[in-house]
C-alpha positions, 0 to 999 in steps of 0.5 A, a space after each residue: 179247733 176249727 170246724 168249717 162248712 165250705 158250701 158248694 151250693 147257692 145257700 151257704 156262701 160264707 164258710 161257717 167257722 165253729 171252733 171248740 169252746 168258741 160257741 157261735 150265735 145259733 140263729 147265724 148258723 141256721 141261716 148259713 145252712 138254709 139261707 133263712 131265719 129260723 122263725 121264718 122257715 117254711 116246713 109244710 113240706 116233709 122235705 123242708 121239715 127234715 131239713 129244718 130239723 137237722 139245721 136246728 139241732 146242728 145250730 144249737 149244738 154249735 152254740 155250746 162249748 166243746 166239740 160239735 160232733 160230741 154235742 151232736 152224738 155223731 161221728 165226724 163221718 156221719 156229720 160230714 155225710 149229714 151236711 152233704 145230703 141236706 145242705 149241699 156242703 163239705 164239712 172239714 173236721 179235725 181228726 182229734 175232734 172226737 166224742 169226750 162225754 163221760 162213760 155214764 153220759 155215753 151209756 145213758 145216751 146209748 140206752 135212749 138211742 136204742 129205744 129210739 132205733 127199736 121205734 124207727 121207721 123207716 130204718 135209714 141213715 138219716 133216721 139213724 142220725 136223728 136217733 143218735 142226735 135226739 139221745 145226745 140232746 136228751 142229756 141237756 137240762 131243758 125241755 127236749 124240744 128246746 135242746 133240739 133248737 126247735 121252735 116249739 114243742 109241736 115240732 118235736 111231736 111231728 118229728 116223733 110221729 114222723 120218724 118214730 110212729 110207734 113210739 109216738 103212738 104209745 105216748 097217748 096221754 101226751 107226756 113230756 117227751 123226755 119223761 116218756 122216753 126216760 120212763 120207758 128206759 127205766 121200765 126196760 131196766 126193771 125199774 119203776 120211775 113213778 111213785 104212783 101207779 095212776 098219773 092223776 093221782 101223782 103230786 108231780 102230775 105237771 112235771 110230767 104233763 104240764 105245759 112246756 113253755 119257753 123261747 126257742 134257743 134259736 129265737 133272736 130274742 133269747 140270743 140277745 137276752 144271753 149277750 153280756 149286758 142284755 
């Protein structure tokens, strides 16, 4: 199953072939989308930051086996619109490239997405795309910033403050973002996630508030380590 990004702008002059079950190098995808290496991209301006965020998420999802749309939590139509808006490229997806996640994963992802949408401001298409993408990537096992392909946790905090400000304001103790969102999800369903009412008394305190150390999944160092024989 081939997915090709066919550019009509200056940035990506080579089609990006993304095949199901044939993951690609995420740093290469990012470079073809933006024209920059992931760690060299400037994100000072909000427009550059938005473009960087979308490029990171698309690139890391493309590095995994399976359909790209499933890894992003987007419909083919929305993914095509995103690529066109932020990267000036055309995306060609085969008609059978549809989400294949299990029912329980889809339900969990939808619950996270609903929390994000409730706190989305302004409510616009790109914000809704981000909510869906973050919700889907939250199903992955690593720190959320890692599975979004971001360079560090501070980029995720900036993203949350920029797009989901009311939610970010509630995370006043700087809890790990995935833990914080899932805690809200449990509370909305009437469940108590924590064994102790006061965080400072909890034996798992570092699991919620500890440093989120790691190497970006778009780092060339990490890519080399994941290669056979590395």
